[in-house]
C-alpha positions in Angstrom: 34.9 1.5 -13.9 33.1 0.0 -10.8 29.5 -1.0 -11.3 26.8 1.1 -9.6 25.3 -0.6 -6.5 22.0 -2.3 -6.6 19.3 -1.6 -4.0 18.9 -4.9 -2.1 16.0 -5.7 0.3 17.6 -6.5 3.6 14.2 -6.8 5.4 10.5 -6.5 4.9 7.9 -6.6 7.7 4.3 -6.0 8.3 2.2 -5.3 11.4 -1.5 -6.2 11.4 -3.3 -5.0 14.6 -4.8 -7.9 16.6 -8.3 -6.3 16.8 -10.4 -7.7 13.9 -13.7 -6.2 12.8 -15.8 -8.5 10.6 -17.9 -7.0 7.8 -20.9 -8.2 9.7 -19.7 -6.0 12.6 -19.4 -3.1 10.1 -22.9 -3.8 8.7 -24.4 -3.7 12.2 -22.7 -0.4 13.0 -23.9 1.2 9.7 -27.4 -0.1 10.4 -27.3 1.3 14.0 -26.9 4.9 12.8 -30.5 5.2 11.7 -29.6 5.6 8.0 -29.6 3.1 5.2 -29.3 -0.4 6.7 -27.6 -2.9 4.3 -29.1 -6.4 4.6 -27.0 -9.1 6.3 -24.4 -10.6 3.9 -24.5 -7.8 1.4 -21.1 -6.3 2.3 -19.5 -9.8 2.1 -21.2 -10.5 -1.3 -20.1 -7.2 -2.8 -16.5 -7.3 -1.6 -15.6 -10.9 -0.9 -13.8 -9.6 2.3 -14.3 -11.2 5.7 -13.0 -8.3 7.8 -10.4 -5.7 8.6 -7.7 -5.0 11.2 -8.3 -2.1 13.6 -5.6 -0.2 15.5 -5.6 0.1 19.3 -7.3 3.2 20.7 -5.0 6.2 20.4 -2.6 4.6 17.9 -1.5 6.9 15.1 -0.2 6.1 11.6 3.4 6.7 13.0 2.8 4.2 15.8 1.9 1.4 13.3 4.9 2.3 11.2 7.3 2.3 14.1 6.2 -1.2 15.2 6.9 -2.6 11.7 10.2 -0.5 11.4 11.6 -1.9 14.7 10.9 -5.5 13.5 12.5 -4.7 10.1 15.7 -3.3 11.8 16.0 -6.4 13.9 15.4 -8.7 10.9 18.2 -6.8 9.0 20.5 -6.9 12.0 20.8 -3.1 12.1 20.4 -0.3 14.6 18.6 2.9 13.9 21.9 4.7 13.7 22.8 2.5 10.7 20.0 4.2 8.6 21.1 6.9 6.3 17.6 8.0 5.2 14.1 7.4 6.5 11.0 7.7 4.3 7.4 7.5 5.5 5.3 6.2 2.6 1.6 5.9 3.2 -1.8 7.4 2.4 -2.2 8.4 6.0 -0.4 10.9 8.1 -0.4 12.0 11.8 -0.6 15.8 11.0 -0.7 18.0 8.0 2.6 19.5 9.3 5.2 18.4 10.0 5.9 15.4 7.8 5.0 12.1 9.6 8.5 10.8 8.9 9.7 13.2 11.6 7.3 11.6 14.2 8.5 8.1 13.1 12.1 9.2 13.4 11.6 10.7 16.8 10.0 7.5 18.1 12.8 5.4 16.7 15.5 7.8 17.8 16.7 8.4 14.3 18.9 11.4 13.5 19.2 10.9 9.7 17.4 12.9 7.0 13.7 12.1 6.6 10.8 13.0 4.3 7.4 11.7 3.3 6.5 10.0 0.0 2.8 10.3 -0.7 0.9 8.9 -3.7 -2.2 7.3 -2.4 -1.9 3.5 -2.4 1.3 3.6 -4.5 3.1 5.5 -1.8 5.2 2.5 -0.6 6.1 1.4 -4.2 7.1 5.0 -5.0 9.1 5.0 -1.7 11.0 2.0 -3.0 11.7 3.8 -6.3 13.0 6.8 -4.5 15.2 4.7 -2.1 16.6 2.7 -5.0 17.5 5.8 -6.9 19.4 7.3 -4.0 21.2 4.0 -3.3 22.1 3.4 -7.0 23.3 7.0 -7.3 25.6 6.6 -4.2 23.8 9.3 -2.2 22.7 6.9 0.6 23.7 3.4 1.4 20.9 2.2 3.7 17.3 3.4 3.6 14.3 2.6 5.9 10.8 2.9 4.4 8.1 2.9 7.0 4.3 2.9 6.4 1.4 3.3 8.8 -2.2 3.1 7.5 -5.3 3.9 9.6 -8.1 3.1 7.1 -10.6 2.5 9.9 -10.9 6.3 10.1 -12.2 6.7 6.5 -15.4 4.6 6.8 -18.7 6.4 6.5 -20.9 5.0 9.3 -24.1 7.0 8.5 -25.3 6.5 4.9 -28.6 8.4 4.3 -29.5 6.1 1.4 -28.4 3.2 -0.7 -26.5 5.4 -3.2 -24.5 7.0 -0.5 -23.7 3.6 0.9 -22.4 2.4 -2.5 -20.3 5.5 -2.9 -18.8 4.8 0.5 -18.3 1.1 -0.1 -14.5 1.2 -0.6 -14.1 2.6 3.0 -15.6 -0.5 4.6 -12.8 -2.8 3.4 -9.9 -0.6 4.3 -7.7 -2.0 7.0 -5.2 -0.6 9.6 -1.7 -1.8 9.0 2.0 -1.0 9.4 4.8 -2.1 7.1 8.5 -1.4 6.7 11.4 -2.3 4.4 15.1 -1.8 4.7 17.0 -1.3 1.4 20.7 -1.3 1.3 23.5 -1.1 -1.3 24.6 -4.5 -2.7 26.7 -5.6 -5.7 25.4 -4.4 -9.1 26.2 -7.5 -11.0 23.7 -8.8 -13.5 22.7 -11.8 -11.4 22.8 -9.9 -8.0 19.7 -9.7 -5.8 17.8 -6.5 -5.5 15.5 -4.1 -7.4 15.9 -4.9 -11.1 13.6 -2.3 -12.6 10.6 0.0 -12.0 8.0 1.6 -14.2 5.3 4.1 -13.4 2.4 5.5 -15.5 -0.3 7.9 -14.6 -3.8 9.0 -15.8 -4.2 12.1 -13.8 -7.4 13.2 -15.6 -9.1 10.5 -13.5 -8.1 12.1 -10.2 -11.8 12.7 -9.1 -12.8 9.0 -9.4 -11.9 8.2 -5.7 -11.3 11.0 -3.1 -10.8 11.7 0.6 -11.3 15.4 0.3 -11.1 16.8 3.8 -8.1 18.5 5.2 -6.8 20.0 2.0 -7.2 23.5 0.7 -10.5 22.6 -1.1 -12.2 21.5 2.2 -9.8 22.6 4.9 -12.2 22.5 7.8 -15.1 20.5 6.4 -16.9 18.0 8.7 -19.2 16.9 5.9 -19.2 13.1 5.6 -18.5 13.3 1.8 -15.3 15.1 2.6 -14.0 13.2 5.6 -14.6 9.6 4.4 -13.4 7.7 1.4 -15.8 8.3 -1.5 -16.1 6.6 -4.9 -17.1 9.2 -7.4 -16.4 7.4 -10.6 -15.3 4.1 -12.2 -11.7 3.2 -11.2 -11.8 0.3 -13.7 -12.5 2.7 -16.5 -9.5 4.8 -15.4 -7.4 1.7 -15.5 -8.7 0.7 -18.9 -8.1 4.2 -20.3 -4.4 4.0 -19.3 -4.0 0.3 -20.2 -2.5 0.9 -23.7 0.2 3.2 -22.1 0.9 0.6 -19.5 1.4 -2.1 -22.1 3.6 0.2 -24.1 5.7 1.5 -21.2 5.9 -1.6 -19.0 5.2 -4.4 -21.5 8.6 -6.1 -21.0 8.3 -5.9 -17.2 4.8 -7.3 -17.3 6.1 -10.3 -19.3 8.8 -10.8 -16.7 6.2 -10.3 -13.9 4.0 -13.1 -15.3 7.0 -15.5 -15.2 8.0 -14.5 -11.6 7.7 -16.9 -8.7 5.4 -14.5 -6.9 3.2 -11.6 -8.0 1.8 -9.1 -5.5 -0.6 -6.4 -6.6 -2.7 -3.8 -4.8 -6.0 -5.3 -3.7 -9.2 -3.4 -2.9 -11.7 -6.3 -2.8 -12.1 -9.7 -4.4 -14.0 -8.6 -7.5 -11.1 -6.2 -8.3 -8.6 -9.1 -7.5 -10.3 -11.2 -10.2 -10.3 -8.2 -12.6 -6.6 -7.7 -12.2 -5.9 -11.4 -13.0 -7.9 -11.0 -16.2 -6.7 -7.5 -17.1 -3.0 -8.3 -16.9 -3.3 -12.1 -17.7 -1.7 -12.9 -14.4 -1.2 -16.6 -13.3 -3.5 -17.1 -10.3 -1.2 -19.8 -8.8 1.5 -17.2 -8.3 -0.7 -14.5 -6.7 -2.3 -14.3 -3.2 -5.8 -13.0 -2.5 -4.7 -11.4 0.8 -7.6 -8.9 0.7 -10.1 -11.6 1.5 -8.8 -12.0 5.0 -6.9 -8.8 5.7 -8.9 -6.2 3.8 -7.4 -3.3 1.7 -4.2 -2.4 3.5 -3.8 0.7 1.3 0.0 1.4 0.7 0.9 -1.4 3.1 -0.9 -3.9 0.8 2.2 -4.9 -1.2 4.6 -5.4 1.7 1.9 -7.4 3.6 1.6 -9.8 0.6 5.4 -10.1 0.5 5.6 -11.0 4.2 2.7 -13.5 3.8 4.4 -15.1 0.8 7.7 -15.5 2.7 5.9 -17.0 5.6 4.3 -19.5 3.3 7.7 -20.3 1.6 6.5 -19.0 -1.7 9.5 -16.7 -2.1 13.0 -18.1 -1.9 16.5 -16.7 -2.6 17.0 -16.1 -6.3 13.3 -15.9 -7.1 12.0 -13.0 -9.2 9.1 -11.2 -7.5 6.8 -8.6 -9.1 5.0 -5.8 -7.3 2.1 -4.1 -9.2 0.7 -0.9 -7.7 -2.6 0.8 -8.4 -3.7 4.0 -6.8 -6.4 6.6 -7.0 -5.2 9.6 -9.0 -4.9 7.4 -11.1 -1.4 5.7 -11.2 0.1 2.3 -12.0 3.5 1.1 -10.9 5.5 -2.1 -11.4 8.7 -3.2 -9.8 10.7 -6.3 -10.4 12.9 -7.7 -7.6 15.4 -10.6 -7.5 15.1 -12.0 -4.0 
């Protein structure tokens, strides 16, 4: 009986807009609104982030995704007509309806089936899981995952007081970014390259800890800053600690393999959280990359951005095992192991 195919990464790309906004620029803009004025250096001290990338005027999430997708197709040596399924996987979207994947497909000239995969900052990692399942099951052979993030829209510029500023803090390090990955069917032998395994765990009781509430049925037409900007309502670290025993029980073997991998990418919000992740999961710092310090929190594009940066630095080579650890408000954890 023939072996099931394995989903192999044919290309992974990232697009970081050229416009760069330093945290000092952000501090000055907050101070200029007449509300709470954070002192110089406070944002950098609290986050360890230098700045974020900002989209061109008028660019939407789909536009950032399309730029990355075109590069990924070129890298894979494919045309858009070679794609059997297109997934848009991001926290952002152009419209509530239709799915942003349709806008991406229209701009690329795709005629294949499309749909969105949305799970906060784990969207891209869940997109990989979905794509791999389709490929391994023989439903589709080649899948394009596209991601576009416009985090610059979720910052709260007017903070009436220090408490409001601290609740809005995660929004000041979120970056605009695009990312894409082409997955295609390859040999399913034990030593073949591709996605080796994936594990996901959720603690949905912690869904209120971090929210962007506007646009849904709870606050469909709200213009209140608390609903239209990213807001920290609770302790995300506590949500992670609550679910840690289940993570260790469910994904313990994968975590052991991850620590031994050549490169480990994990979702990064700010430098204090980066350090906490190293400690929480006993990750070897020499095999990780603090991309958030220079590029900010790229939301669902964070993992592919780190993969691209690692490849550019020759830290990932053929045959290497790579681990992707995803964290997302909600709260969810994901882990994928890849043989490059």
